[in-house]
N, CA, C, O and the ligand as a Tripos MOL2 file, in Angstrom:
@<TRIPOS>MOLECULE
protein
  269   267    68     0     0
PROTEIN
NO_CHARGES

@<TRIPOS>ATOM
      1 N          46.9850  109.9120  177.8500 N.3       1 MET1
      2 CA         47.6250  110.0020  179.3650 C.3       1 MET1
      3 C          48.1480  111.3260  179.5360 C.2       1 MET1
      4 O          48.5210  112.0310  178.5990 O.2       1 MET1
      5 N          48.1710  111.6800  180.8390 N.am      2 PRO2
      6 CA         48.5890  113.0620  181.2500 C.3       2 PRO2
      7 C          50.1360  112.8010  181.3810 C.2       2 PRO2
      8 O          50.7230  111.7230  181.4710 O.2       2 PRO2
      9 N          50.6470  114.1090  181.3640 N.am      3 ILE3
     10 CA         52.0800  114.1400  181.6230 C.3       3 ILE3
     11 C          52.3490  114.5510  183.0950 C.2       3 ILE3
     12 O          51.7940  115.5250  183.6040 O.2       3 ILE3
     13 N          53.2790  113.7120  183.7880 N.am      4 PHE4
     14 CA         53.5320  114.0150  185.0100 C.3       4 PHE4
     15 C          54.9510  114.6220  185.1920 C.2       4 PHE4
     16 O          55.7470  114.3960  184.2800 O.2       4 PHE4
     17 N          55.3510  115.3240  186.1920 N.am      5 GLU5
     18 CA         56.7430  115.8550  186.1420 C.3       5 GLU5
     19 C          57.1940  115.1960  187.6360 C.2       5 GLU5
     20 O          56.4300  115.0730  188.5930 O.2       5 GLU5
     21 N          58.1810  114.9230  187.6120 N.am      6 PHE6
     22 CA         59.0040  114.0530  188.7850 C.3       6 PHE6
     23 C          60.2860  114.8360  189.1290 C.2       6 PHE6
     24 O          60.8290  115.5650  188.2990 O.2       6 PHE6
     25 N          60.7360  114.6690  190.3360 N.am      7 ALA7
     26 CA         62.0990  115.0710  190.5500 C.3       7 ALA7
     27 C          62.6420  113.7410  191.4670 C.2       7 ALA7
     28 O          61.9450  113.1010  192.2540 O.2       7 ALA7
     29 N          63.8300  113.5440  191.2060 N.am      8 CYS8
     30 CA         64.6620  112.3410  191.7710 C.3       8 CYS8
     31 C          65.0320  112.8130  193.2070 C.2       8 CYS8
     32 O          65.3960  113.9810  193.3430 O.2       8 CYS8
     33 N          64.9670  112.0110  194.2580 N.am      9 ASN9
     34 CA         65.3020  112.3400  195.6630 C.3       9 ASN9
     35 C          66.7880  112.2360  195.6230 C.2       9 ASN9
     36 O          67.5650  112.9920  196.2050 O.2       9 ASN9
     37 N          67.0750  111.2950  194.9300 N.am     10 ASP10
     38 CA         68.4940  110.8560  195.0240 C.3      10 ASP10
     39 C          69.6140  111.7470  194.3190 C.2      10 ASP10
     40 O          70.6140  112.0900  194.9510 O.2      10 ASP10
     41 N          69.3830  112.1600  192.7980 N.am     11 CYS11
     42 CA         70.2280  112.8620  192.3120 C.3      11 CYS11
     43 C          69.5450  114.2490  192.0820 C.2      11 CYS11
     44 O          70.2890  115.1720  191.7490 O.2      11 CYS11
     45 N          68.4570  114.4480  192.1960 N.am     12 GLY12
     46 CA         67.9990  115.7970  192.0610 C.3      12 GLY12
     47 C          67.4030  116.0510  190.5280 C.2      12 GLY12
     48 O          66.9190  117.1290  190.1850 O.2      12 GLY12
     49 N          67.5110  114.9110  189.6780 N.am     13 PHE13
     50 CA         67.1850  115.0980  188.1930 C.3      13 PHE13
     51 C          65.5340  115.3060  188.2230 C.2      13 PHE13
     52 O          64.7190  114.7530  188.9620 O.2      13 PHE13
     53 N          65.3010  116.3390  187.1140 N.am     14 ILE14
     54 CA         63.7800  116.6480  187.0940 C.3      14 ILE14
     55 C          63.4030  116.0440  185.7990 C.2      14 ILE14
     56 O          64.1500  116.2190  184.8370 O.2      14 ILE14
     57 N          62.4200  115.4150  185.6870 N.am     15 PHE15
     58 CA         62.0020  114.9140  184.3880 C.3      15 PHE15
     59 C          60.4050  114.7160  184.3580 C.2      15 PHE15
     60 O          59.8140  114.6610  185.4360 O.2      15 PHE15
     61 N          59.7980  114.6220  183.3310 N.am     16 SER16
     62 CA         58.4890  114.3380  182.8700 C.3      16 SER16
     63 C          58.1360  113.1120  182.1570 C.2      16 SER16
     64 O          58.8810  112.7140  181.2620 O.2      16 SER16
     65 N          57.0000  112.4310  182.4860 N.am     17 SER17
     66 CA         56.6070  111.2640  181.9720 C.3      17 SER17
     67 C          55.1850  111.1620  181.7450 C.2      17 SER17
     68 O          54.3340  111.6220  182.5060 O.2      17 SER17
     69 N          54.9280  110.4510  180.5140 N.am     18 LEU18
     70 CA         53.6030  110.4160  180.0880 C.3      18 LEU18
     71 C          53.1020  109.1490  180.5470 C.2      18 LEU18
     72 O          53.1590  108.1470  179.8330 O.2      18 LEU18
     73 N          52.6530  109.1470  181.6090 N.am     19 ILE19
     74 CA         52.0790  107.9030  182.1370 C.3      19 ILE19
     75 C          50.7540  107.7330  182.7140 C.2      19 ILE19
     76 O          50.2280  108.8070  183.0050 O.2      19 ILE19
     77 N          50.1600  106.8430  182.9280 N.am     20 SER20
     78 CA         48.8040  106.6120  183.5680 C.3      20 SER20
     79 C          49.0030  106.6680  185.1280 C.2      20 SER20
     80 O          50.0720  106.4510  185.6990 O.2      20 SER20
     81 N          47.8240  106.9880  185.7210 N.am     21 ASN21
     82 CA         47.8470  107.0810  187.0920 C.3      21 ASN21
     83 C          48.5070  105.8820  187.7720 C.2      21 ASN21
     84 O          49.3060  105.9480  188.7060 O.2      21 ASN21
     85 N          48.0580  104.7770  187.1700 N.am     22 ALA22
     86 CA         48.3870  103.3880  187.8420 C.3      22 ALA22
     87 C          50.0120  103.2950  187.8120 C.2      22 ALA22
     88 O          50.6280  102.6880  188.6880 O.2      22 ALA22
     89 N          50.5610  103.8600  186.8750 N.am     23 ASP23
     90 CA         51.9730  103.6690  186.6840 C.3      23 ASP23
     91 C          52.9620  104.5930  187.5590 C.2      23 ASP23
     92 O          54.1810  104.4530  187.6610 O.2      23 ASP23
     93 N          52.2530  105.4470  188.0890 N.am     24 LYS24
     94 CA         52.9970  106.7180  188.7670 C.3      24 LYS24
     95 C          53.9610  105.9830  189.8730 C.2      24 LYS24
     96 O          55.1090  106.4210  189.9560 O.2      24 LYS24
     97 N          53.6320  105.0510  190.6070 N.am     25 ASP25
     98 CA         54.5190  104.2230  191.4690 C.3      25 ASP25
     99 C          55.6520  103.7100  191.0440 C.2      25 ASP25
    100 O          56.6910  103.6330  191.7010 O.2      25 ASP25
    101 N          55.4640  103.3230  189.8580 N.am     26 LYS26
    102 CA         56.6560  102.5560  189.2200 C.3      26 LYS26
    103 C          57.6660  103.4350  188.3280 C.2      26 LYS26
    104 O          58.3790  102.9090  187.4740 O.2      26 LYS26
    105 N          57.6710  104.7460  188.5810 N.am     27 VAL27
    106 CA         58.5100  105.5640  187.8790 C.3      27 VAL27
    107 C          59.8700  105.4880  188.3030 C.2      27 VAL27
    108 O          60.1210  105.3310  189.4980 O.2      27 VAL27
    109 N          60.8870  105.5960  187.3410 N.am     28 GLN28
    110 CA         62.3000  105.3860  187.8140 C.3      28 GLN28
    111 C          62.8570  106.7220  187.3040 C.2      28 GLN28
    112 O          62.3760  107.3430  186.3570 O.2      28 GLN28
    113 N          63.8730  107.0840  187.9970 N.am     29 CYS29
    114 CA         64.7140  108.3190  187.6740 C.3      29 CYS29
    115 C          65.5040  107.8540  186.3080 C.2      29 CYS29
    116 O          66.2410  106.8710  186.3870 O.2      29 CYS29
    117 N          65.3890  108.4000  185.3250 N.am     30 PRO30
    118 CA         66.1160  108.1230  184.1070 C.3      30 PRO30
    119 C          67.8240  108.4370  184.1440 C.2      30 PRO30
    120 O          68.6790  108.0760  183.3360 O.2      30 PRO30
    121 N          67.9420  109.0980  185.1680 N.am     31 GLU31
    122 CA         69.4110  109.3760  185.4340 C.3      31 GLU31
    123 C          70.2100  108.2810  186.1740 C.2      31 GLU31
    124 O          71.2940  107.8340  185.8000 O.2      31 GLU31
    125 N          69.5410  107.9200  187.2480 N.am     32 CYS32
    126 CA         70.3740  106.9370  188.3820 C.3      32 CYS32
    127 C          69.5780  105.8560  188.4870 C.2      32 CYS32
    128 O          70.0550  104.9420  189.1610 O.2      32 CYS32
    129 N          68.3010  105.6480  187.9360 N.am     33 LYS33
    130 CA         67.5120  104.5420  187.9030 C.3      33 LYS33
    131 C          66.6810  104.2730  189.3420 C.2      33 LYS33
    132 O          65.9440  103.3180  189.5870 O.2      33 LYS33
    133 N          66.9840  105.2810  190.1230 N.am     34 SER34
    134 CA         66.4350  105.2170  191.3220 C.3      34 SER34
    135 C          64.6930  105.3040  191.3860 C.2      34 SER34
    136 O          64.0340  105.9760  190.5920 O.2      34 SER34
    137 N          64.1870  104.5890  192.3530 N.am     35 GLY35
    138 CA         62.7370  104.7840  192.3670 C.3      35 GLY35
    139 C          62.3050  105.8310  193.4370 C.2      35 GLY35
    140 O          61.1140  106.0510  193.6570 O.2      35 GLY35
    141 N          63.3660  106.5030  194.1300 N.am     36 ASN36
    142 CA         63.0380  107.3130  195.0650 C.3      36 ASN36
    143 C          62.6170  108.7950  194.4820 C.2      36 ASN36
    144 O          63.3850  109.7530  194.5710 O.2      36 ASN36
    145 N          61.6380  108.8590  194.0250 N.am     37 ILE37
    146 CA         61.3190  110.0480  193.4000 C.3      37 ILE37
    147 C          59.9830  110.6150  193.9840 C.2      37 ILE37
    148 O          59.2080  109.9080  194.6290 O.2      37 ILE37
    149 N          59.7320  112.1370  193.6730 N.am     38 LYS38
    150 CA         58.5570  112.4560  194.1520 C.3      38 LYS38
    151 C          57.8170  113.1730  192.9050 C.2      38 LYS38
    152 O          58.5180  113.5740  191.9760 O.2      38 LYS38
    153 N          56.5210  113.3280  192.8700 N.am     39 GLN39
    154 CA         55.9680  114.0690  191.8790 C.3      39 GLN39
    155 C          55.8220  115.3060  192.0960 C.2      39 GLN39
    156 O          55.3710  115.6550  193.1870 O.2      39 GLN39
    157 N          56.1410  116.1980  191.1870 N.am     40 LEU40
    158 CA         55.7690  117.5200  191.2260 C.3      40 LEU40
    159 C          54.4810  118.0410  190.6810 C.2      40 LEU40
    160 O          53.9910  117.5630  189.6580 O.2      40 LEU40
    161 N          53.9320  119.0040  191.3430 N.am     41 LEU41
    162 CA         52.6800  119.6280  190.6680 C.3      41 LEU41
    163 C          53.0890  120.5060  189.4190 C.2      41 LEU41
    164 O          53.6930  121.5530  189.6490 O.2      41 LEU41
    165 N          52.8570  120.2190  188.3480 N.am     42 SER42
    166 CA         53.4880  121.2050  187.4040 C.3      42 SER42
    167 C          52.3550  121.6750  186.4560 C.2      42 SER42
    168 O          51.3050  122.1150  186.9260 O.2      42 SER42
    169 N          52.5480  121.5890  185.2480 N.am     43 MET43
    170 CA         51.4360  121.8120  184.1600 C.3      43 MET43
    171 C          50.2050  122.6730  184.5000 C.2      43 MET43
    172 O          49.8790  123.7020  183.9090 O.2      43 MET43
    173 N          49.5110  122.0470  185.6360 N.am     44 PHE44
    174 CA         48.1480  122.5840  185.9280 C.3      44 PHE44
    175 C          48.4730  123.8520  187.0290 C.2      44 PHE44
    176 O          47.6100  124.7140  187.1920 O.2      44 PHE44
    177 N          49.5120  123.9020  187.6290 N.am     45 ASN45
    178 CA         49.6680  124.9760  188.4330 C.3      45 ASN45
    179 C          50.6540  126.0670  188.3130 C.2      45 ASN45
    180 O          51.0850  126.7480  189.2430 O.2      45 ASN45
    181 N          50.9940  126.1680  186.9380 N.am     46 THR46
    182 CA         52.1440  127.1460  186.6160 C.3      46 THR46
    183 C          51.9650  128.4730  186.9230 C.2      46 THR46
    184 O          52.9170  129.2380  186.7720 O.2      46 THR46
    185 N          50.7200  128.9490  187.3990 N.am     47 GLY47
    186 CA         50.6650  130.2470  187.8200 C.3      47 GLY47
    187 C          51.0890  130.4110  189.2350 C.2      47 GLY47
    188 O          51.5430  131.5060  189.5680 O.2      47 GLY47
    189 N          51.0040  129.5420  190.0230 N.am     48 LYS48
    190 CA         51.3920  129.5930  191.4070 C.3      48 LYS48
    191 C          52.7950  129.5040  191.6720 C.2      48 LYS48
    192 O          53.3750  130.4210  192.2550 O.2      48 LYS48
    193 N          53.4540  128.3470  191.2440 N.am     49 ASN49
    194 CA         54.7600  128.1190  191.4320 C.3      49 ASN49
    195 C          55.7040  128.7820  190.8160 C.2      49 ASN49
    196 O          55.5820  129.0730  189.6260 O.2      49 ASN49
    197 N          56.7230  129.1000  191.4930 N.am     50 LYS50
    198 CA         57.8050  129.8110  190.7770 C.3      50 LYS50
    199 C          58.5440  128.9000  189.8110 C.2      50 LYS50
    200 O          59.1280  127.8870  190.1950 O.2      50 LYS50
    201 N          58.5000  129.2700  188.6210 N.am     51 ALA51
    202 CA         59.7080  129.0030  187.6460 C.3      51 ALA51
    203 C          60.5050  127.8550  187.4600 C.2      51 ALA51
    204 O          61.7300  127.9140  187.5680 O.2      51 ALA51
    205 N          59.8400  126.7070  187.1600 N.am     52 VAL52
    206 CA         60.5640  125.6320  186.7150 C.3      52 VAL52
    207 C          60.6620  125.8190  185.1570 C.2      52 VAL52
    208 O          59.7360  126.4450  184.6430 O.2      52 VAL52
    209 N          61.5020  125.4310  184.4710 N.am     53 ASN53
    210 CA         61.5220  125.5900  183.1100 C.3      53 ASN53
    211 C          60.9140  124.2440  182.4580 C.2      53 ASN53
    212 O          61.5520  123.1960  182.3560 O.2      53 ASN53
    213 N          59.4670  124.4490  181.9940 N.am     54 TYR54
    214 CA         58.8680  123.1970  181.5650 C.3      54 TYR54
    215 C          59.2500  123.0410  179.9580 C.2      54 TYR54
    216 O          58.8870  122.0280  179.3600 O.2      54 TYR54
    217 N          59.9600  124.0340  179.3140 N.am     55 SER55
    218 CA         59.8810  123.9380  177.9160 C.3      55 SER55
    219 C          60.6340  122.6830  177.3910 C.2      55 SER55
    220 O          60.1570  122.1590  176.3840 O.2      55 SER55
    221 N          61.6940  122.1600  177.9150 N.am     56 SER56
    222 CA         62.3930  121.0710  177.3950 C.3      56 SER56
    223 C          62.8710  120.1700  178.4780 C.2      56 SER56
    224 O          61.9940  119.9640  179.3160 O.2      56 SER56
    225 N          63.8420  119.6570  178.6760 N.am     57 SER57
    226 CA         64.2970  118.6620  179.6730 C.3      57 SER57
    227 C          64.7850  119.3950  180.8250 C.2      57 SER57
    228 O          65.1810  118.7290  181.7820 O.2      57 SER57
    229 N          64.8200  120.6620  180.8850 N.am     58 CYS58
    230 CA         65.1910  121.3850  182.0520 C.3      58 CYS58
    231 C          66.6390  121.0680  182.4620 C.2      58 CYS58
    232 O          66.7980  120.7720  183.6470 O.2      58 CYS58
    233 N          67.6230  121.0850  181.7330 N.am     59 ASN59
    234 CA         69.0110  120.7220  181.9430 C.3      59 ASN59
    235 C          69.6480  121.7570  183.0560 C.2      59 ASN59
    236 O          70.5970  121.5120  183.8000 O.2      59 ASN59
    237 N          68.9110  122.9340  182.9850 N.am     60 ASP60
    238 CA         69.5090  123.9320  183.9510 C.3      60 ASP60
    239 C          69.2090  123.6090  185.0790 C.2      60 ASP60
    240 O          70.1670  123.3530  185.8090 O.2      60 ASP60
    241 N          68.0380  123.5080  185.5850 N.am     61 CYS61
    242 CA         67.7070  123.0670  186.9390 C.3      61 CYS61
    243 C          68.3420  121.8400  187.4930 C.2      61 CYS61
    244 O          68.8270  121.7670  188.6220 O.2      61 CYS61
    245 N          68.3020  120.8530  186.5870 N.am     62 ALA62
    246 CA         68.8830  119.5760  187.0460 C.3      62 ALA62
    247 C          70.5780  119.8970  187.2750 C.2      62 ALA62
    248 O          71.1470  119.4560  188.2740 O.2      62 ALA62
    249 N          71.1570  120.5410  186.4550 N.am     63 ALA63
    250 CA         72.6240  120.7800  186.8220 C.3      63 ALA63
    251 C          72.6320  121.4980  187.9210 C.2      63 ALA63
    252 O          73.5370  121.1530  188.6800 O.2      63 ALA63
    253 N          71.8880  122.4840  188.3610 N.am     64 ARG64
    254 CA         71.8740  123.3370  189.5430 C.3      64 ARG64
    255 C          71.7310  122.4010  190.7170 C.2      64 ARG64
    256 O          72.5850  122.4720  191.6010 O.2      64 ARG64
    257 N          70.9090  121.6770  190.8050 N.am     65 THR65
    258 CA         70.5180  120.6700  192.0490 C.3      65 THR65
    259 C          71.6720  119.7890  192.0620 C.2      65 THR65
    260 O          72.1590  119.5730  193.1710 O.2      65 THR65
    261 N          72.2820  119.1590  190.9110 N.am     66 ARG66
    262 CA         73.1920  118.4080  191.1680 C.3      66 ARG66
    263 C          74.7700  118.9350  191.5090 C.2      66 ARG66
    264 O          75.7350  118.2420  191.8330 O.2      66 ARG66
    265 N          74.7030  120.2320  191.3450 N.am     67 GLY67
    266 CA         76.0410  120.9870  191.4260 C.3      67 GLY67
    267 C          77.1000  120.9220  190.3670 C.2      67 GLY67
    268 O          78.1480  121.5540  190.5010 O.2      67 GLY67
    269 ZN         68.2380  110.1390  189.9900 Zn       68 ZN68
@<TRIPOS>BOND
     1     1     2 1
     2     2     3 1
     3     3     4 2
     4     3     5 am
     5     5     6 1
     6     6     7 1
     7     7     8 2
     8     7     9 am
     9     9    10 1
    10    10    11 1
    11    11    12 2
    12    11    13 am
    13    13    14 1
    14    14    15 1
    15    15    16 2
    16    15    17 am
    17    17    18 1
    18    18    19 1
    19    19    20 2
    20    19    21 am
    21    21    22 1
    22    22    23 1
    23    23    24 2
    24    23    25 am
    25    25    26 1
    26    26    27 1
    27    27    28 2
    28    27    29 am
    29    29    30 1
    30    30    31 1
    31    31    32 2
    32    31    33 am
    33    33    34 1
    34    34    35 1
    35    35    36 2
    36    35    37 am
    37    37    38 1
    38    38    39 1
    39    39    40 2
    40    39    41 am
    41    41    42 1
    42    42    43 1
    43    43    44 2
    44    43    45 am
    45    45    46 1
    46    46    47 1
    47    47    48 2
    48    47    49 am
    49    49    50 1
    50    50    51 1
    51    51    52 2
    52    51    53 am
    53    53    54 1
    54    54    55 1
    55    55    56 2
    56    55    57 am
    57    57    58 1
    58    58    59 1
    59    59    60 2
    60    59    61 am
    61    61    62 1
    62    62    63 1
    63    63    64 2
    64    63    65 am
    65    65    66 1
    66    66    67 1
    67    67    68 2
    68    67    69 am
    69    69    70 1
    70    70    71 1
    71    71    72 2
    72    71    73 am
    73    73    74 1
    74    74    75 1
    75    75    76 2
    76    75    77 am
    77    77    78 1
    78    78    79 1
    79    79    80 2
    80    79    81 am
    81    81    82 1
    82    82    83 1
    83    83    84 2
    84    83    85 am
    85    85    86 1
    86    86    87 1
    87    87    88 2
    88    87    89 am
    89    89    90 1
    90    90    91 1
    91    91    92 2
    92    91    93 am
    93    93    94 1
    94    94    95 1
    95    95    96 2
    96    95    97 am
    97    97    98 1
    98    98    99 1
    99    99   100 2
   100    99   101 am
   101   101   102 1
   102   102   103 1
   103   103   104 2
   104   103   105 am
   105   105   106 1
   106   106   107 1
   107   107   108 2
   108   107   109 am
   109   109   110 1
   110   110   111 1
   111   111   112 2
   112   111   113 am
   113   113   114 1
   114   114   115 1
   115   115   116 2
   116   115   117 am
   117   117   118 1
   118   118   119 1
   119   119   120 2
   120   119   121 am
   121   121   122 1
   122   122   123 1
   123   123   124 2
   124   123   125 am
   125   125   126 1
   126   126   127 1
   127   127   128 2
   128   127   129 am
   129   129   130 1
   130   130   131 1
   131   131   132 2
   132   131   133 am
   133   133   134 1
   134   134   135 1
   135   135   136 2
   136   135   137 am
   137   137   138 1
   138   138   139 1
   139   139   140 2
   140   139   141 am
   141   141   142 1
   142   142   143 1
   143   143   144 2
   144   143   145 am
   145   145   146 1
   146   146   147 1
   147   147   148 2
   148   147   149 am
   149   149   150 1
   150   150   151 1
   151   151   152 2
   152   151   153 am
   153   153   154 1
   154   154   155 1
   155   155   156 2
   156   155   157 am
   157   157   158 1
   158   158   159 1
   159   159   160 2
   160   159   161 am
   161   161   162 1
   162   162   163 1
   163   163   164 2
   164   163   165 am
   165   165   166 1
   166   166   167 1
   167   167   168 2
   168   167   169 am
   169   169   170 1
   170   170   171 1
   171   171   172 2
   172   171   173 am
   173   173   174 1
   174   174   175 1
   175   175   176 2
   176   175   177 am
   177   177   178 1
   178   178   179 1
   179   179   180 2
   180   179   181 am
   181   181   182 1
   182   182   183 1
   183   183   184 2
   184   183   185 am
   185   185   186 1
   186   186   187 1
   187   187   188 2
   188   187   189 am
   189   189   190 1
   190   190   191 1
   191   191   192 2
   192   191   193 am
   193   193   194 1
   194   194   195 1
   195   195   196 2
   196   195   197 am
   197   197   198 1
   198   198   199 1
   199   199   200 2
   200   199   201 am
   201   201   202 1
   202   202   203 1
   203   203   204 2
   204   203   205 am
   205   205   206 1
   206   206   207 1
   207   207   208 2
   208   207   209 am
   209   209   210 1
   210   210   211 1
   211   211   212 2
   212   211   213 am
   213   213   214 1
   214   214   215 1
   215   215   216 2
   216   215   217 am
   217   217   218 1
   218   218   219 1
   219   219   220 2
   220   219   221 am
   221   221   222 1
   222   222   223 1
   223   223   224 2
   224   223   225 am
   225   225   226 1
   226   226   227 1
   227   227   228 2
   228   227   229 am
   229   229   230 1
   230   230   231 1
   231   231   232 2
   232   231   233 am
   233   233   234 1
   234   234   235 1
   235   235   236 2
   236   235   237 am
   237   237   238 1
   238   238   239 1
   239   239   240 2
   240   239   241 am
   241   241   242 1
   242   242   243 1
   243   243   244 2
   244   243   245 am
   245   245   246 1
   246   246   247 1
   247   247   248 2
   248   247   249 am
   249   249   250 1
   250   250   251 1
   251   251   252 2
   252   251   253 am
   253   253   254 1
   254   254   255 1
   255   255   256 2
   256   255   257 am
   257   257   258 1
   258   258   259 1
   259   259   260 2
   260   259   261 am
   261   261   262 1
   262   262   263 1
   263   263   264 2
   264   263   265 am
   265   265   266 1
   266   266   267 1
   267   267   268 2
@<TRIPOS>SUBSTRUCTURE
     1 MET1         2 RESIDUE 1 A MET
     2 PRO2         6 RESIDUE 1 A PRO
     3 ILE3        10 RESIDUE 1 A ILE
     4 PHE4        14 RESIDUE 1 A PHE
     5 GLU5        18 RESIDUE 1 A GLU
     6 PHE6        22 RESIDUE 1 A PHE
     7 ALA7        26 RESIDUE 1 A ALA
     8 CYS8        30 RESIDUE 1 A CYS
     9 ASN9        34 RESIDUE 1 A ASN
    10 ASP10       38 RESIDUE 1 A ASP
    11 CYS11       42 RESIDUE 1 A CYS
    12 GLY12       46 RESIDUE 1 A GLY
    13 PHE13       50 RESIDUE 1 A PHE
    14 ILE14       54 RESIDUE 1 A ILE
    15 PHE15       58 RESIDUE 1 A PHE
    16 SER16       62 RESIDUE 1 A SER
    17 SER17       66 RESIDUE 1 A SER
    18 LEU18       70 RESIDUE 1 A LEU
    19 ILE19       74 RESIDUE 1 A ILE
    20 SER20       78 RESIDUE 1 A SER
    21 ASN21       82 RESIDUE 1 A ASN
    22 ALA22       86 RESIDUE 1 A ALA
    23 ASP23       90 RESIDUE 1 A ASP
    24 LYS24       94 RESIDUE 1 A LYS
    25 ASP25       98 RESIDUE 1 A ASP
    26 LYS26      102 RESIDUE 1 A LYS
    27 VAL27      106 RESIDUE 1 A VAL
    28 GLN28      110 RESIDUE 1 A GLN
    29 CYS29      114 RESIDUE 1 A CYS
    30 PRO30      118 RESIDUE 1 A PRO
    31 GLU31      122 RESIDUE 1 A GLU
    32 CYS32      126 RESIDUE 1 A CYS
    33 LYS33      130 RESIDUE 1 A LYS
    34 SER34      134 RESIDUE 1 A SER
    35 GLY35      138 RESIDUE 1 A GLY
    36 ASN36      142 RESIDUE 1 A ASN
    37 ILE37      146 RESIDUE 1 A ILE
    38 LYS38      150 RESIDUE 1 A LYS
    39 GLN39      154 RESIDUE 1 A GLN
    40 LEU40      158 RESIDUE 1 A LEU
    41 LEU41      162 RESIDUE 1 A LEU
    42 SER42      166 RESIDUE 1 A SER
    43 MET43      170 RESIDUE 1 A MET
    44 PHE44      174 RESIDUE 1 A PHE
    45 ASN45      178 RESIDUE 1 A ASN
    46 THR46      182 RESIDUE 1 A THR
    47 GLY47      186 RESIDUE 1 A GLY
    48 LYS48      190 RESIDUE 1 A LYS
    49 ASN49      194 RESIDUE 1 A ASN
    50 LYS50      198 RESIDUE 1 A LYS
    51 ALA51      202 RESIDUE 1 A ALA
    52 VAL52      206 RESIDUE 1 A VAL
    53 ASN53      210 RESIDUE 1 A ASN
    54 TYR54      214 RESIDUE 1 A TYR
    55 SER55      218 RESIDUE 1 A SER
    56 SER56      222 RESIDUE 1 A SER
    57 SER57      226 RESIDUE 1 A SER
    58 CYS58      230 RESIDUE 1 A CYS
    59 ASN59      234 RESIDUE 1 A ASN
    60 ASP60      238 RESIDUE 1 A ASP
    61 CYS61      242 RESIDUE 1 A CYS
    62 ALA62      246 RESIDUE 1 A ALA
    63 ALA63      250 RESIDUE 1 A ALA
    64 ARG64      254 RESIDUE 1 A ARG
    65 THR65      258 RESIDUE 1 A THR
    66 ARG66      262 RESIDUE 1 A ARG
    67 GLY67      266 RESIDUE 1 A GLY
    68 ZN68       269 GROUP 0 **** ****
């Protein structure tokens, strides 16, 4: 299964999940359990987009968006 990366629209938490295409709609934010998330284009487009830290759980950008 591919790894998808998501951002929570409610709390701003960014996370990645190893899920099938069919399960993308069911993903929940691990922080606040919200289903209000958006998929990020990650892994495959890293050359274009600026700088999200994919190496780990990205605590840094999660903290930044949360304040
Ligand atoms: Zn959340």
